[in-house]
C-alpha positions in Angstrom: 0.0 0.0 0.0 1.2 3.5 -0.8 1.1 5.8 2.3 0.8 9.6 2.3 1.0 10.3 6.0 3.2 7.6 7.4 6.4 5.9 6.3 7.5 2.3 6.8 11.1 1.1 6.9 12.3 -2.4 7.5 15.7 -3.5 8.7 15.8 -7.3 8.9 13.4 -8.2 11.7 12.7 -4.6 12.8 10.3 -2.2 11.2 9.9 1.5 11.9 6.6 3.2 11.4 6.9 7.0 11.4 4.0 9.4 11.7 4.8 11.8 8.8 2.7 14.9 9.3 5.2 17.2 10.9 3.6 20.4 9.6 0.6 19.5 11.9 2.8 18.1 14.7 1.7 14.6 13.6 -1.9 15.4 14.8 -4.3 12.5 14.4 -6.8 13.3 11.8 -9.0 10.6 10.3 -6.6 10.0 7.4 -3.6 9.5 9.6 -5.4 7.2 12.0 -6.5 5.1 9.0 -3.0 4.9 7.6 -1.5 3.9 11.0 -4.1 1.1 11.2 -3.3 -0.1 7.7 0.4 0.0 8.3 0.1 -2.0 11.5 -2.1 -4.5 9.7 0.7 -4.8 7.0 3.3 -5.4 9.6 1.2 -7.9 11.5 1.0 -10.0 8.3 4.7 -9.7 7.4 6.4 -12.8 8.8 9.8 -11.2 8.3 9.1 -8.5 10.9 9.3 -9.5 14.6 9.3 -6.1 16.3 7.9 -2.7 15.3 8.8 0.8 16.4 6.5 3.8 16.2 8.0 7.3 16.2 7.2 10.8 14.8 8.7 13.0 12.1 10.0 16.4 13.2 10.1 17.7 16.8 6.8 16.3 18.1 5.8 12.6 18.6 2.1 13.3 18.3 0.1 16.3 19.3 -3.1 14.3 19.7 -6.3 14.4 17.7 -6.4 17.1 15.0 -8.8 19.7 16.4 -9.4 21.2 13.0 -11.8 18.3 12.4 -13.9 19.5 15.3 -15.1 22.4 13.1 -17.4 20.0 11.2 -17.8 17.1 13.7 -18.0 17.5 17.5 -15.5 15.4 19.6 -18.4 13.5 21.1 -19.1 12.1 17.6 -15.5 11.6 16.4 -14.1 9.6 19.4 -16.7 6.8 19.5 -16.8 6.7 15.7 -15.8 3.7 13.6 -12.5 5.2 12.5 -11.3 6.0 16.0 -12.6 2.7 17.4 -10.9 0.5 14.7 -7.7 2.5 15.0 -7.5 2.1 18.8 -8.4 -1.6 18.5 -5.6 -2.2 16.0 -3.0 -0.5 18.3 -4.3 -2.4 21.3 -4.3 -5.8 19.7 -1.2 -5.6 17.6 0.2 -9.1 17.9 3.9 -8.3 17.9 6.1 -6.3 20.3 5.6 -2.6 19.8 8.1 0.1 20.9 7.4 3.8 21.1 10.4 6.0 20.3 9.0 9.2 21.7 10.9 12.0 19.9 9.1 14.9 21.4 5.8 15.9 23.1 3.1 13.2 23.2 -0.2 14.9 24.0 -3.7 13.6 24.0 -3.9 10.7 21.5 -0.1 10.8 21.4 -0.1 9.5 25.1 -2.5 6.8 24.0 -0.2 5.6 21.3 2.7 5.4 23.8 0.5 3.7 26.4 -0.6 1.1 23.8 3.0 0.2 23.0 4.9 -2.5 25.0 8.1 -0.5 25.6 8.5 3.3 25.7 11.8 5.1 25.2 11.8 8.9 25.2 14.1 11.7 24.0 15.1 14.3 26.5 12.6 16.9 25.1 9.6 14.6 25.4 6.5 15.6 27.5 3.1 14.1 28.1 -0.4 15.2 28.9 -4.0 14.3 28.3 -4.8 17.8 27.0 -8.0 16.6 25.2 -9.9 16.6 28.5 -9.8 20.5 28.3 -11.9 20.6 25.1 -14.4 18.0 26.1 -12.9 14.7 24.8 -12.7 11.8 27.2 -9.3 10.4 28.1 -8.2 6.8 27.6 -7.7 5.5 31.2 -7.2 1.7 30.9 -3.9 1.3 29.2 -2.3 4.1 31.1 -3.4 2.7 34.5 -1.9 -0.7 33.5 1.5 0.9 33.2 1.7 3.5 36.0 -1.1 2.5 38.4 -4.6 3.7 38.8 -3.9 6.5 41.2 -1.5 8.4 39.1 -3.4 7.6 35.9 -6.6 9.1 37.4 -4.7 12.3 38.2 -3.3 12.6 34.7 -6.6 11.7 32.9 -8.8 14.0 35.0 -6.4 17.0 35.3 -4.9 16.9 31.8 -1.7 18.2 33.4 1.5 18.1 31.4 4.4 16.2 32.8 8.0 16.4 31.6 10.1 13.4 30.6 11.8 13.1 34.0 8.5 12.7 35.8 7.5 10.2 33.1 10.6 8.2 33.9 10.0 8.4 37.6 6.4 7.1 37.4 7.4 4.4 35.0 5.6 5.8 31.9 8.9 5.5 30.0 11.7 3.1 30.7 14.6 5.1 29.4 15.5 8.7 28.4 18.2 9.4 25.9 19.4 12.4 23.9 17.3 13.1 20.8 20.0 12.2 18.4 20.4 8.7 20.0 16.7 7.9 20.3 16.1 5.9 17.1 19.4 4.0 17.5 18.5 3.1 21.1 15.0 2.0 20.1 16.4 -0.2 17.3 18.9 -1.7 19.7 16.1 -2.7 22.1 14.1 -4.0 19.2 17.0 -6.1 17.9 17.5 -7.6 21.4 13.8 -8.5 21.5 13.9 -9.9 18.0 16.6 -12.4 19.0 13.8 -14.6 20.3 11.8 -16.7 17.9 8.8 -14.9 16.4 6.4 -17.5 17.6 7.6 -17.0 21.2 7.2 -13.3 20.9 3.7 -13.6 19.6 2.9 -16.0 22.5 4.2 -13.6 25.1 2.4 -10.7 23.5 -0.8 -12.6 23.6 -0.2 -13.3 27.3 0.4 -9.6 27.9 -2.8 -8.7 26.1 -4.8 -11.2 28.1 -3.3 -10.1 31.4 -4.0 -6.4 30.7 -7.3 -6.9 28.8 -9.7 -4.0 28.9 -12.6 -3.0 26.6 -12.0 0.1 24.5 -14.7 2.6 25.4 -14.9 6.3 25.1 
């Protein structure tokens, strides 16, 4: 498939999916959500790929949902819609290890992408916040709570407050912080280490992870 808003690169057993809408800070409009879903489906079906990395082009990982779409459709209609539901479901149930290489701020839906990955590595300039609560869109509590615990997740989901990368490291939202220029190399190194295991074993462990952290996607 030819993509307009994402790029896919493969290096032996590791694939890199890059959100490629830097002029809009990789904001998640319907077209970008649909391309992310399609790219993940492609990687899921590719037996040569054992591990996938998600990152963003430019200085921002993902600014969240594209608020320009709200001019024609209210958030209350967009978020439970078919496109958003299928997109979140594809991220949640991706059957291979998924690493977030968080190259900059991850806000709103950007936090959701990170939380739905298995491993999160961040650049020094990264930041996180569920800013969508401020304009009336519900926040995605379940996967965040599975990572950092319910108490802190409630705080972040209800307040929408922004946290810097050092707080994210302290609460366990990310496992490592590296200089920006080292981020992708570090993510690939982690991915290659994971990919040393047989693909069937990785799928089995990922299935067990999903079963242990199962939650129904609802907004």
